[in-house]
N, CA and C atoms of all chains as a GROMACS GRO file, in nm:
protein
  618
    1MET      N    1  23.242  12.080   8.894
    1MET     CA    2  23.220  11.996   8.776
    1MET      C    3  23.179  12.086   8.659
    2ASN      N    4  23.252  12.074   8.548
    2ASN     CA    5  23.220  12.156   8.431
    2ASN      C    6  23.087  12.114   8.369
    3ASN      N    7  23.018  12.210   8.314
    3ASN     CA    8  22.888  12.179   8.253
    3ASN      C    9  22.854  12.286   8.148
    4CYS      N   10  22.749  12.257   8.072
    4CYS     CA   11  22.710  12.353   7.967
    4CYS      C   12  22.574  12.417   8.001
    5LEU      N   13  22.548  12.429   8.130
    5LEU     CA   14  22.420  12.484   8.174
    5LEU      C   15  22.401  12.629   8.125
    6ARG      N   16  22.509  12.706   8.132
    6ARG     CA   17  22.500  12.847   8.089
    6ARG      C   18  22.464  12.856   7.941
    7VAL      N   19  22.523  12.769   7.862
    7VAL     CA   20  22.497  12.768   7.717
    7VAL      C   21  22.351  12.730   7.691
    8LEU      N   22  22.306  12.625   7.756
    8LEU     CA   23  22.167  12.578   7.738
    8LEU      C   24  22.068  12.687   7.779
    9ARG      N   25  22.102  12.756   7.886
    9ARG     CA   26  22.015  12.863   7.935
    9ARG      C   27  22.014  12.980   7.835
   10ALA      N   28  22.133  13.013   7.784
   10ALA     CA   29  22.144  13.125   7.689
   10ALA      C   30  22.068  13.095   7.560
   11GLU      N   31  22.074  12.969   7.518
   11GLU     CA   32  22.002  12.930   7.395
   11GLU      C   33  21.852  12.955   7.407
   12ARG      N   34  21.803  12.946   7.529
   12ARG     CA   35  21.659  12.966   7.552
   12ARG      C   36  21.629  13.109   7.600
   13ALA      N   37  21.732  13.190   7.610
   13ALA     CA   38  21.721  13.330   7.656
   13ALA      C   39  21.656  13.338   7.795
   14TRP      N   40  21.696  13.244   7.881
   14TRP     CA   41  21.645  13.244   8.017
   14TRP      C   42  21.744  13.315   8.108
   15SER      N   43  21.694  13.387   8.205
   15SER     CA   44  21.781  13.444   8.307
   15SER      C   45  21.810  13.336   8.411
   16GLN      N   46  21.911  13.362   8.493
   16GLN     CA   47  21.941  13.267   8.601
   16GLN      C   48  21.820  13.253   8.694
   17GLN      N   49  21.753  13.367   8.717
   17GLN     CA   50  21.637  13.365   8.807
   17GLN      C   51  21.524  13.280   8.749
   18HIS      N   52  21.504  13.292   8.615
   18HIS     CA   53  21.398  13.215   8.552
   18HIS      C   54  21.428  13.065   8.562
   19LEU      N   55  21.552  13.029   8.535
   19LEU     CA   56  21.590  12.887   8.545
   19LEU      C   57  21.575  12.839   8.691
   20ALA      N   58  21.615  12.926   8.783
   20ALA     CA   59  21.602  12.891   8.925
   20ALA      C   60  21.456  12.866   8.963
   21ASP      N   61  21.368  12.950   8.911
   21ASP     CA   62  21.224  12.933   8.939
   21ASP      C   63  21.174  12.800   8.882
   22LEU      N   64  21.218  12.767   8.762
   22LEU     CA   65  21.175  12.641   8.700
   22LEU      C   66  21.225  12.520   8.778
   23LEU      N   67  21.345  12.534   8.835
   23LEU     CA   68  21.404  12.423   8.911
   23LEU      C   69  21.365  12.426   9.059
   24GLU      N   70  21.296  12.531   9.099
   24GLU     CA   71  21.254  12.551   9.240
   24GLU      C   72  21.376  12.556   9.333
   25VAL      N   73  21.478  12.628   9.288
   25VAL     CA   74  21.595  12.652   9.373
   25VAL      C   75  21.624  12.803   9.371
   26SER      N   76  21.726  12.845   9.445
   26SER     CA   77  21.760  12.987   9.447
   26SER      C   78  21.844  13.024   9.324
   27ARG      N   79  21.845  13.155   9.293
   27ARG     CA   80  21.927  13.204   9.183
   27ARG      C   81  22.076  13.177   9.212
   28GLN      N   82  22.111  13.182   9.341
   28GLN     CA   83  22.249  13.155   9.380
   28GLN      C   84  22.291  13.012   9.346
   29SER      N   85  22.194  12.920   9.359
   29SER     CA   86  22.223  12.779   9.328
   29SER      C   87  22.258  12.764   9.181
   30VAL      N   88  22.176  12.827   9.095
   30VAL     CA   89  22.200  12.818   8.951
   30VAL      C   90  22.337  12.876   8.918
   31ASN      N   91  22.366  12.992   8.975
   31ASN     CA   92  22.494  13.058   8.951
   31ASN      C   93  22.612  12.970   8.996
   32ALA      N   94  22.597  12.908   9.114
   32ALA     CA   95  22.706  12.825   9.167
   32ALA      C   96  22.727  12.701   9.080
   33ILE      N   97  22.618  12.644   9.029
   33ILE     CA   98  22.631  12.525   8.943
   33ILE      C   99  22.695  12.565   8.810
   34GLU      N  100  22.647  12.675   8.752
   34GLU     CA  101  22.700  12.720   8.622
   34GLU      C  102  22.851  12.747   8.627
   35THR      N  103  22.894  12.806   8.738
   35THR     CA  104  23.036  12.843   8.748
   35THR      C  105  23.122  12.728   8.800
   36GLY      N  106  23.058  12.614   8.827
   36GLY     CA  107  23.132  12.495   8.870
   36GLY      C  108  23.173  12.499   9.016
   37ARG      N  109  23.120  12.596   9.091
   37ARG     CA  110  23.155  12.603   9.233
   37ARG      C  111  23.078  12.502   9.317
   38TYR      N  112  22.968  12.454   9.262
   38TYR     CA  113  22.886  12.359   9.338
   38TYR      C  114  22.838  12.247   9.246
   39ASP      N  115  22.857  12.125   9.291
   39ASP     CA  116  22.808  12.009   9.216
   39ASP      C  117  22.670  11.972   9.271
   40PRO      N  118  22.567  11.973   9.185
   40PRO     CA  119  22.433  11.943   9.235
   40PRO      C  120  22.420  11.797   9.278
   41SER      N  121  22.322  11.774   9.365
   41SER     CA  122  22.294  11.636   9.405
   41SER      C  123  22.237  11.563   9.284
   42LEU      N  124  22.230  11.431   9.293
   42LEU     CA  125  22.177  11.352   9.182
   42LEU      C  126  22.031  11.389   9.151
   43PRO      N  127  21.943  11.404   9.253
   43PRO     CA  128  21.805  11.443   9.222
   43PRO      C  129  21.797  11.577   9.148
   44LEU      N  130  21.881  11.675   9.188
   44LEU     CA  131  21.877  11.806   9.120
   44LEU      C  132  21.934  11.794   8.979
   45ALA      N  133  22.038  11.713   8.964
   45ALA     CA  134  22.097  11.692   8.830
   45ALA      C  135  21.993  11.630   8.736
   46PHE      N  136  21.915  11.533   8.787
   46PHE     CA  137  21.809  11.472   8.707
   46PHE      C  138  21.702  11.576   8.671
   47LYS      N  139  21.672  11.662   8.767
   47LYS     CA  140  21.570  11.766   8.744
   47LYS      C  141  21.616  11.860   8.632
   48ILE      N  142  21.744  11.897   8.636
   48ILE     CA  143  21.801  11.985   8.532
   48ILE      C  144  21.796  11.914   8.396
   49ALA      N  145  21.837  11.788   8.396
   49ALA     CA  146  21.838  11.711   8.271
   49ALA      C  147  21.697  11.698   8.214
   50ASP      N  148  21.601  11.671   8.300
   50ASP     CA  149  21.461  11.658   8.255
   50ASP      C  150  21.411  11.789   8.196
   51LEU      N  151  21.448  11.900   8.259
   51LEU     CA  152  21.402  12.031   8.214
   51LEU      C  153  21.450  12.060   8.071
   52PHE      N  154  21.574  12.023   8.042
   52PHE     CA  155  21.630  12.050   7.910
   52PHE      C  156  21.609  11.933   7.813
   53GLY      N  157  21.550  11.826   7.862
   53GLY     CA  158  21.525  11.709   7.776
   53GLY      C  159  21.652  11.641   7.731
   54LEU      N  160  21.752  11.643   7.818
   54LEU     CA  161  21.881  11.581   7.785
   54LEU      C  162  21.920  11.481   7.894
   55ALA      N  163  22.023  11.402   7.864
   55ALA     CA  164  22.077  11.312   7.967
   55ALA      C  165  22.173  11.391   8.056
   56ILE      N  166  22.192  11.345   8.178
   56ILE     CA  167  22.281  11.417   8.271
   56ILE      C  168  22.421  11.437   8.210
   57GLU      N  169  22.473  11.330   8.146
   57GLU     CA  170  22.610  11.339   8.092
   57GLU      C  171  22.620  11.431   7.970
   58GLU      N  172  22.506  11.472   7.916
   58GLU     CA  173  22.509  11.569   7.806
   58GLU      C  174  22.518  11.712   7.859
   59ILE      N  175  22.490  11.727   7.988
   59ILE     CA  176  22.497  11.861   8.050
   59ILE      C  177  22.623  11.873   8.137
   60PHE      N  178  22.649  11.769   8.215
   60PHE     CA  179  22.764  11.772   8.306
   60PHE      C  180  22.877  11.686   8.251
   61VAL      N  181  22.998  11.742   8.257
   61VAL     CA  182  23.116  11.672   8.204
   61VAL      C  183  23.169  11.577   8.312
   62ASN      N  184  23.183  11.452   8.274
   62ASN     CA  185  23.240  11.353   8.367
   62ASN      C  186  23.385  11.393   8.397
   63PRO      N  187  23.416  11.424   8.523
   63PRO     CA  188  23.552  11.472   8.556
   63PRO      C  189  23.659  11.370   8.517
   64ALA      N  190  23.624  11.242   8.519
   64ALA     CA  191  23.722  11.138   8.486
   64ALA      C  192  23.755  11.137   8.336
   65LYS      N  193  23.666  11.197   8.255
   65LYS     CA  194  23.688  11.196   8.111
   65LYS      C  195  23.733  11.331   8.056
   66GLU      N  196  23.760  11.424   8.148
   66GLU     CA  197  23.807  11.556   8.105
   66GLU      C  198  23.952  11.546   8.060
   67PRO      N  199  23.993  11.627   7.962
   67PRO     CA  200  24.134  11.625   7.918
   67PRO      C  201  24.228  11.649   8.035
   68GLY      N  202  24.338  11.572   8.035
   68GLY     CA  203  24.435  11.589   8.144
   68GLY      C  204  24.409  11.499   8.262
   69GLN      N  205  24.298  11.422   8.258
   69GLN     CA  206  24.267  11.332   8.370
   69GLN      C  207  24.329  11.195   8.347
   70MET      N  208  22.193  13.523  10.477
   70MET     CA  209  22.096  13.416  10.456
   70MET      C  210  21.991  13.457  10.353
   71GLN      N  211  21.962  13.368  10.259
   71GLN     CA  212  21.866  13.396  10.154
   71GLN      C  213  21.726  13.382  10.214
   72LEU      N  214  21.654  13.496  10.229
   72LEU     CA  215  21.525  13.493  10.298
   72LEU      C  216  21.408  13.465  10.205
   73LYS      N  217  21.436  13.427  10.082
   73LYS     CA  218  21.326  13.402   9.990
   73LYS      C  219  21.269  13.261  10.004
   74THR      N  220  21.345  13.172  10.066
   74THR     CA  221  21.296  13.035  10.078
   74THR      C  222  21.199  13.024  10.195
   75PRO      N  223  21.101  12.931  10.186
   75PRO     CA  224  21.006  12.915  10.297
   75PRO      C  225  21.076  12.883  10.429
   76ALA      N  226  21.181  12.801  10.423
   76ALA     CA  227  21.254  12.764  10.546
   76ALA      C  228  21.317  12.888  10.610
   77ALA      N  229  21.370  12.978  10.527
   77ALA     CA  230  21.433  13.100  10.580
   77ALA      C  231  21.329  13.192  10.643
   78ARG      N  232  21.211  13.196  10.583
   78ARG     CA  233  21.104  13.279  10.642
   78ARG      C  234  21.060  13.222  10.776
   79ARG      N  235  21.052  13.089  10.783
   79ARG     CA  236  21.016  13.026  10.911
   79ARG      C  237  21.125  13.053  11.015
   80TYR      N  238  21.251  13.050  10.969
   80TYR     CA  239  21.364  13.078  11.058
   80TYR      C  240  21.350  13.217  11.119
   81LEU      N  241  21.318  13.314  11.034
   81LEU     CA  242  21.305  13.452  11.081
   81LEU      C  243  21.191  13.465  11.182
   82LYS      N  244  21.079  13.396  11.153
   82LYS     CA  245  20.964  13.401  11.243
   82LYS      C  246  20.998  13.342  11.380
   83ARG      N  247  21.087  13.243  11.381
   83ARG     CA  248  21.127  13.182  11.508
   83ARG      C  249  21.237  13.262  11.576
   84PHE      N  250  21.330  13.313  11.494
   84PHE     CA  251  21.448  13.377  11.550
   84PHE      C  252  21.415  13.510  11.619
   85VAL      N  253  21.327  13.589  11.559
   85VAL     CA  254  21.296  13.722  11.616
   85VAL      C  255  21.241  13.710  11.758
   86PRO      N  256  21.137  13.628  11.783
   86PRO     CA  257  21.090  13.616  11.922
   86PRO      C  258  21.194  13.557  12.016
   87THR      N  259  21.276  13.465  11.965
   87THR     CA  260  21.381  13.406  12.049
   87THR      C  261  21.482  13.512  12.090
   88MET      N  262  21.518  13.597  11.994
   88MET     CA  263  21.615  13.704  12.020
   88MET      C  264  21.556  13.806  12.119
   89ILE      N  265  21.429  13.839  12.097
   89ILE     CA  266  21.362  13.934  12.189
   89ILE      C  267  21.360  13.872  12.330
   90GLY      N  268  21.329  13.743  12.336
   90GLY     CA  269  21.329  13.673  12.466
   90GLY      C  270  21.464  13.680  12.533
   91TYR      N  271  21.571  13.665  12.452
   91TYR     CA  272  21.707  13.670  12.507
   91TYR      C  273  21.737  13.808  12.564
   92VAL      N  274  21.702  13.912  12.487
   92VAL     CA  275  21.729  14.050  12.531
   92VAL      C  276  21.652  14.080  12.661
   93VAL      N  277  21.525  14.039  12.663
   93VAL     CA  278  21.442  14.062  12.783
   93VAL      C  279  21.501  13.988  12.903
   94THR      N  280  21.545  13.863  12.879
   94THR     CA  281  21.604  13.782  12.987
   94THR      C  282  21.733  13.847  13.039
   95VAL      N  283  21.816  13.896  12.946
   95VAL     CA  284  21.942  13.960  12.988
   95VAL      C  285  21.912  14.082  13.074
   96MET      N  286  21.817  14.165  13.029
   96MET     CA  287  21.785  14.288  13.103
   96MET      C  288  21.725  14.254  13.239
   97THR      N  289  21.633  14.160  13.240
   97THR     CA  290  21.568  14.122  13.367
   97THR      C  291  21.669  14.064  13.464
   98THR      N  292  21.753  13.973  13.412
   98THR     CA  293  21.852  13.908  13.499
   98THR      C  294  21.950  14.011  13.556
   99SER      N  295  21.997  14.101  13.469
   99SER     CA  296  22.091  14.204  13.515
   99SER      C  297  22.029  14.288  13.627
  100LEU      N  298  21.902  14.322  13.606
  100LEU     CA  299  21.829  14.402  13.706
  100LEU      C  300  21.815  14.327  13.838
  101LEU      N  301  21.777  14.199  13.828
  101LEU     CA  302  21.756  14.117  13.948
  101LEU      C  303  21.887  14.098  14.024
  102VAL      N  304  21.996  14.072  13.949
  102VAL     CA  305  22.126  14.051  14.015
  102VAL      C  306  22.172  14.180  14.082
  103ALA      N  307  22.150  14.294  14.014
  103ALA     CA  308  22.192  14.423  14.070
  103ALA      C  309  22.110  14.460  14.193
  104CYS      N  310  21.981  14.432  14.189
  104CYS     CA  311  21.892  14.473  14.299
  104CYS      C  312  21.899  14.379  14.419
  105PHE      N  313  21.894  14.249  14.390
  105PHE     CA  314  21.882  14.152  14.500
  105PHE      C  315  22.011  14.076  14.532
  106GLN      N  316  22.110  14.089  14.445
  106GLN     CA  317  22.239  14.019  14.461
  106GLN      C  318  22.219  13.876  14.511
  107PRO      N  319  22.149  13.796  14.430
  107PRO     CA  320  22.121  13.658  14.471
  107PRO      C  321  22.249  13.574  14.477
  108THR      N  322  22.243  13.469  14.554
  108THR     CA  323  22.358  13.377  14.565
  108THR      C  324  22.306  13.233  14.554
  109GLY      N  325  22.397  13.140  14.546
  109GLY     CA  326  22.363  12.998  14.548
  109GLY      C  327  22.270  12.956  14.436
  110ALA      N  328  22.165  12.881  14.472
  110ALA     CA  329  22.074  12.822  14.372
  110ALA      C  330  22.004  12.929  14.287
  111ALA      N  331  21.969  13.040  14.347
  111ALA     CA  332  21.900  13.147  14.273
  111ALA      C  333  21.990  13.204  14.163
  112LEU      N  334  22.116  13.224  14.197
  112LEU     CA  335  22.212  13.278  14.100
  112LEU      C  336  22.237  13.176  13.987
  113ILE      N  337  22.245  13.050  14.024
  113ILE     CA  338  22.264  12.943  13.924
  113ILE      C  339  22.144  12.938  13.831
  114ALA      N  340  22.024  12.946  13.889
  114ALA     CA  341  21.901  12.941  13.809
  114ALA      C  342  21.896  13.058  13.709
  115LEU      N  343  21.932  13.176  13.755
  115LEU     CA  344  21.931  13.293  13.665
  115LEU      C  345  22.032  13.278  13.552
  116SER      N  346  22.148  13.224  13.587
  116SER     CA  347  22.253  13.206  13.485
  116SER      C  348  22.209  13.104  13.381
  117ILE      N  349  22.147  12.995  13.427
  117ILE     CA  350  22.101  12.891  13.334
  117ILE      C  351  21.987  12.944  13.247
  118LEU      N  352  21.905  13.031  13.305
  118LEU     CA  353  21.795  13.091  13.229
  118LEU      C  354  21.849  13.167  13.107
  119LEU      N  355  21.959  13.237  13.127
  119LEU     CA  356  22.022  13.310  13.016
  119LEU      C  357  22.076  13.214  12.912
  120ALA      N  358  22.138  13.106  12.960
  120ALA     CA  359  22.196  13.008  12.867
  120ALA      C  360  22.087  12.941  12.785
  121ILE      N  361  21.970  12.920  12.845
  121ILE     CA  362  21.859  12.855  12.773
  121ILE      C  363  21.819  12.937  12.650
  122SER      N  364  21.824  13.070  12.662
  122SER     CA  365  21.790  13.155  12.547
  122SER      C  366  21.888  13.133  12.432
  123ILE      N  367  22.015  13.118  12.466
  123ILE     CA  368  22.116  13.095  12.361
  123ILE      C  369  22.099  12.956  12.302
  124ILE      N  370  22.068  12.858  12.388
  124ILE     CA  371  22.044  12.721  12.338
  124ILE      C  372  21.923  12.721  12.245
  125ALA      N  373  21.821  12.801  12.280
  125ALA     CA  374  21.701  12.811  12.195
  125ALA      C  375  21.738  12.866  12.058
  126MET      N  376  21.830  12.963  12.054
  126MET     CA  377  21.875  13.018  11.926
  126MET      C  378  21.944  12.911  11.843
  127LEU      N  379  22.024  12.828  11.909
  127LEU     CA  380  22.093  12.720  11.838
  127LEU      C  381  21.992  12.620  11.781
  128VAL      N  382  21.886  12.594  11.858
  128VAL     CA  383  21.781  12.503  11.810
  128VAL      C  384  21.713  12.562  11.686
  129VAL      N  385  21.684  12.693  11.692
  129VAL     CA  386  21.620  12.762  11.578
  129VAL      C  387  21.709  12.753  11.453
  130ILE      N  388  21.839  12.771  11.472
  130ILE     CA  389  21.934  12.761  11.361
  130ILE      C  390  21.936  12.617  11.307
  131GLY      N  391  21.937  12.522  11.400
  131GLY     CA  392  21.937  12.381  11.360
  131GLY      C  393  21.813  12.343  11.280
  132LEU      N  394  21.698  12.397  11.321
  132LEU     CA  395  21.573  12.370  11.249
  132LEU      C  396  21.581  12.424  11.106
  133TYR      N  397  21.643  12.543  11.094
  133TYR     CA  398  21.656  12.601  10.960
  133TYR      C  399  21.740  12.510  10.869
  134VAL      N  400  21.853  12.464  10.923
  134VAL     CA  401  21.941  12.378  10.843
  134VAL      C  402  21.866  12.250  10.802
  135ARG      N  403  21.786  12.197  10.893
  135ARG     CA  404  21.712  12.074  10.863
  135ARG      C  405  21.600  12.098  10.760
  136GLU      N  406  21.539  12.215  10.767
  136GLU     CA  407  21.422  12.241  10.682
  136GLU      C  408  21.455  12.303  10.546
  137GLU      N  409  21.574  12.360  10.534
  137GLU     CA  410  21.610  12.426  10.407
  137GLU      C  411  21.618  12.323  10.294
  138THR      N  412  21.538  12.340  10.191
  138THR     CA  413  21.535  12.243  10.081
  138THR      C  414  21.630  12.282   9.968
  139ASP      N  415  21.675  12.409   9.968
  139ASP     CA  416  21.771  12.451   9.865
  139ASP      C  417  21.909  12.400   9.906
  140GLU      N  418  21.956  12.297   9.837
  140GLU     CA  419  22.078  12.229   9.881
  140GLU      C  420  22.202  12.318   9.878
  141TYR      N  421  22.210  12.410   9.782
  141TYR     CA  422  22.327  12.497   9.776
  141TYR      C  423  22.329  12.595   9.895
  142LEU      N  424  22.213  12.655   9.923
  142LEU     CA  425  22.206  12.749  10.036
  142LEU      C  426  22.237  12.677  10.167
  143ARG      N  427  22.187  12.553  10.177
  143ARG     CA  428  22.214  12.475  10.299
  143ARG      C  429  22.364  12.446  10.311
  144GLN      N  430  22.425  12.409  10.200
  144GLN     CA  431  22.568  12.381  10.204
  144GLN      C  432  22.647  12.507  10.240
  145ARG      N  433  22.599  12.622  10.184
  145ARG     CA  434  22.668  12.749  10.210
  145ARG      C  435  22.662  12.787  10.358
  146ILE      N  436  22.544  12.771  10.416
  146ILE     CA  437  22.531  12.810  10.557
  146ILE      C  438  22.607  12.715  10.649
  147VAL      N  439  22.608  12.586  10.614
  147VAL     CA  440  22.682  12.489  10.696
  147VAL      C  441  22.832  12.517  10.684
  148THR      N  442  22.878  12.553  10.564
  148THR     CA  443  23.020  12.587  10.546
  148THR      C  444  23.056  12.708  10.632
  149ALA      N  445  22.967  12.809  10.632
  149ALA     CA  446  22.992  12.930  10.712
  149ALA      C  447  22.996  12.897  10.860
  150MET      N  448  22.906  12.806  10.904
  150MET     CA  449  22.905  12.766  11.045
  150MET      C  450  23.035  12.694  11.082
  151LEU      N  451  23.081  12.606  10.991
  151LEU     CA  452  23.206  12.534  11.017
  151LEU      C  453  23.323  12.631  11.025
  152PHE      N  454  23.319  12.735  10.941
  152PHE     CA  455  23.423  12.837  10.946
  152PHE      C  456  23.420  12.904  11.085
  153GLY      N  457  23.299  12.935  11.131
  153GLY     CA  458  23.282  12.997  11.264
  153GLY      C  459  23.336  12.908  11.374
  154ILE      N  460  23.308  12.778  11.365
  154ILE     CA  461  23.359  12.684  11.466
  154ILE      C  462  23.512  12.681  11.462
  155GLY      N  463  23.566  12.686  11.341
  155GLY     CA  464  23.712  12.687  11.326
  155GLY      C  465  23.774  12.810  11.392
  156VAL      N  466  23.709  12.925  11.374
  156VAL     CA  467  23.760  13.049  11.435
  156VAL      C  468  23.755  13.037  11.588
  157VAL      N  469  23.642  12.986  11.640
  157VAL     CA  470  23.628  12.971  11.786
  157VAL      C  471  23.736  12.878  11.841
  158LEU      N  472  23.759  12.766  11.772
  158LEU     CA  473  23.860  12.672  11.820
  158LEU      C  474  24.000  12.732  11.811
  159ALA      N  475  24.027  12.808  11.704
  159ALA     CA  476  24.159  12.870  11.689
  159ALA      C  477  24.182  12.974  11.798
  160VAL      N  478  24.080  13.058  11.820
  160VAL     CA  479  24.090  13.161  11.925
  160VAL      C  480  24.106  13.094  12.062
  161SER      N  481  24.029  12.985  12.084
  161SER     CA  482  24.038  12.913  12.212
  161SER      C  483  24.178  12.857  12.233
  162ALA      N  484  24.236  12.802  12.125
  162ALA     CA  485  24.369  12.742  12.137
  162ALA      C  486  24.473  12.849  12.174
  163VAL      N  487  24.466  12.963  12.104
  163VAL     CA  488  24.563  13.071  12.129
  163VAL      C  489  24.546  13.124  12.272
  164LEU      N  490  24.421  13.157  12.307
  164LEU     CA  491  24.396  13.212  12.441
  164LEU      C  492  24.426  13.108  12.550
  165GLY      N  493  24.396  12.981  12.519
  165GLY     CA  494  24.420  12.874  12.616
  165GLY      C  495  24.567  12.864  12.654
  166PHE      N  496  24.654  12.866  12.552
  166PHE     CA  497  24.797  12.856  12.582
  166PHE      C  498  24.848  12.983  12.652
  167LEU      N  499  24.793  13.098  12.612
  167LEU     CA  500  24.832  13.223  12.678
  167LEU      C  501  24.794  13.219  12.826
  168GLN      N  502  24.680  13.156  12.854
  168GLN     CA  503  24.636  13.146  12.994
  168GLN      C  504  24.720  13.045  13.071
  169ILE      N  505  24.752  12.932  13.005
  169ILE     CA  506  24.833  12.829  13.071
  169ILE      C  507  24.965  12.887  13.120
  170TYR      N  508  25.025  12.973  13.035
  170TYR     CA  509  25.155  13.031  13.072
  170TYR      C  510  25.140  13.168  13.139
  171HIS      N  511  25.016  13.196  13.182
  171HIS     CA  512  24.988  13.318  13.259
  171HIS      C  513  25.027  13.447  13.186
  172ALA      N  514  25.021  13.444  13.053
  172ALA     CA  515  25.051  13.565  12.977
  172ALA      C  516  24.933  13.661  12.978
  173ILE      N  517  24.816  13.606  12.996
  173ILE     CA  518  24.694  13.689  13.005
  173ILE      C  519  24.609  13.640  13.122
  174GLY      N  520  24.512  13.720  13.158
  174GLY     CA  521  24.423  13.682  13.267
  174GLY      C  522  24.309  13.593  13.218
  175GLN      N  523  24.210  13.577  13.303
  175GLN     CA  524  24.096  13.493  13.270
  175GLN      C  525  24.007  13.561  13.166
  176ILE      N  526  23.960  13.484  13.069
  176ILE     CA  527  23.864  13.536  12.970
  176ILE      C  528  23.739  13.450  12.976
  177ASP      N  529  23.622  13.515  12.980
  177ASP     CA  530  23.496  13.442  12.996
  177ASP      C  531  23.467  13.352  12.876
  178VAL      N  532  23.428  13.228  12.906
  178VAL     CA  533  23.392  13.132  12.802
  178VAL      C  534  23.268  13.180  12.726
  179PHE      N  535  23.192  13.267  12.789
  179PHE     CA  536  23.071  13.323  12.728
  179PHE      C  537  23.097  13.375  12.587
  180TRP      N  538  23.218  13.427  12.562
  180TRP     CA  539  23.250  13.492  12.435
  180TRP      C  540  23.254  13.395  12.317
  181ALA      N  541  23.255  13.265  12.346
  181ALA     CA  542  23.261  13.167  12.236
  181ALA      C  543  23.142  13.183  12.141
  182PHE      N  544  23.023  13.198  12.195
  182PHE     CA  545  22.903  13.208  12.110
  182PHE      C  546  22.904  13.336  12.024
  183PRO      N  547  22.927  13.454  12.084
  183PRO     CA  548  22.934  13.574  11.999
  183PRO      C  549  23.043  13.567  11.893
  184ILE      N  550  23.159  13.508  11.927
  184ILE     CA  551  23.268  13.497  11.828
  184ILE      C  552  23.224  13.404  11.714
  185TRP      N  553  23.156  13.295  11.751
  185TRP     CA  554  23.106  13.202  11.648
  185TRP      C  555  23.006  13.272  11.556
  186CYS      N  556  22.913  13.346  11.617
  186CYS     CA  557  22.811  13.418  11.538
  186CYS      C  558  22.877  13.519  11.444
  187ALA      N  559  22.973  13.596  11.497
  187ALA     CA  560  23.039  13.699  11.417
  187ALA      C  561  23.117  13.636  11.301
  188SER      N  562  23.189  13.526  11.329
  188SER     CA  563  23.268  13.460  11.224
  188SER      C  564  23.176  13.398  11.120
  189TRP      N  565  23.069  13.338  11.167
  189TRP     CA  566  22.970  13.278  11.076
  189TRP      C  567  22.912  13.388  10.985
  190GLY      N  568  22.874  13.500  11.046
  190GLY     CA  569  22.817  13.612  10.970
  190GLY      C  570  22.915  13.664  10.866
  191ALA      N  571  23.042  13.676  10.906
  191ALA     CA  572  23.144  13.728  10.813
  191ALA      C  573  23.160  13.633  10.695
  192ALA      N  574  23.162  13.503  10.724
  192ALA     CA  575  23.176  13.404  10.617
  192ALA      C  576  23.055  13.407  10.524
  193GLN      N  577  22.936  13.424  10.583
  193GLN     CA  578  22.813  13.432  10.503
  193GLN      C  579  22.817  13.552  10.408
  194CYS      N  580  22.861  13.667  10.463
  194CYS     CA  581  22.870  13.789  10.383
  194CYS      C  582  22.967  13.770  10.267
  195LEU      N  583  23.081  13.707  10.297
  195LEU     CA  584  23.183  13.684  10.194
  195LEU      C  585  23.127  13.595  10.082
  196MET      N  586  23.055  13.491  10.120
  196MET     CA  587  23.001  13.399  10.019
  196MET      C  588  22.887  13.465   9.941
  197ALA      N  589  22.807  13.546  10.010
  197ALA     CA  590  22.699  13.618   9.941
  197ALA      C  591  22.757  13.717   9.840
  198TRP      N  592  22.867  13.782   9.879
  198TRP     CA  593  22.934  13.876   9.789
  198TRP      C  594  22.989  13.802   9.668
  199ARG      N  595  23.050  13.685   9.691
  199ARG     CA  596  23.104  13.605   9.581
  199ARG      C  597  22.992  13.566   9.484
  200ASP      N  598  22.875  13.533   9.538
  200ASP     CA  599  22.762  13.497   9.453
  200ASP      C  600  22.712  13.615   9.372
  201ARG      N  601  22.714  13.734   9.435
  201ARG     CA  602  22.668  13.854   9.364
  201ARG      C  603  22.763  13.888   9.250
  202VAL      N  604  22.893  13.869   9.273
  202VAL     CA  605  22.994  13.897   9.170
  202VAL      C  606  22.970  13.808   9.050
  203GLY      N  607  22.927  13.685   9.075
  203GLY     CA  608  22.905  13.590   8.966
  203GLY      C  609  22.767  13.602   8.904
  204PHE      N  610  22.692  13.704   8.945
  204PHE     CA  611  22.554  13.718   8.898
  204PHE      C  612  22.550  13.740   8.747
  205ASP      N  613  22.461  13.671   8.682
  205ASP     CA  614  22.444  13.684   8.537
  205ASP      C  615  22.295  13.681   8.508
  206ALA      N  616  22.237  13.798   8.480
  206ALA     CA  617  22.092  13.805   8.454
  206ALA      C  618  22.059  13.743   8.320
   0.00000   0.00000   0.00000
């Protein structure tokens, strides 16, 4: 699932490890989510959204609404 | 396996003594069989004793999967295990047909567990490497 997590993280000058620590997950998890290799569970998606003060759909792109769908 | 998580550390604390127990059991059993050449119930008991060590390892692995709270790492390890099971089933199918048509001799079923472990480990290494390639500090 496409998302703008990398952009949000870069805006705050956070490393993947720092974001992982804030989310209480591994650095690998953050990397996998950023690159779209792994779709987080709903609880983790809410945690990410809460951390950035945004709604889930402002971070993660609804696959059904992506161009070409 | 990512050893930074509490579940992974618990896994290691359980796995090391289990592995040591397995090695000690293998050595002791081999010695007993060589020295006393037991038969019947004694031989069955010794064989099952060895299998219990391997079953204990599977339990330790199962506990890790249940306790790991990092959902991505859990998914990664389960995927690697499924890959290992796939390899074991594929190897079993090939060897099974070769045996049915007497193209090869008997092969011990014992090898299923080591093949699963090796395939699982290879898949884990591959996924860990893929994660490192995508690393962005």
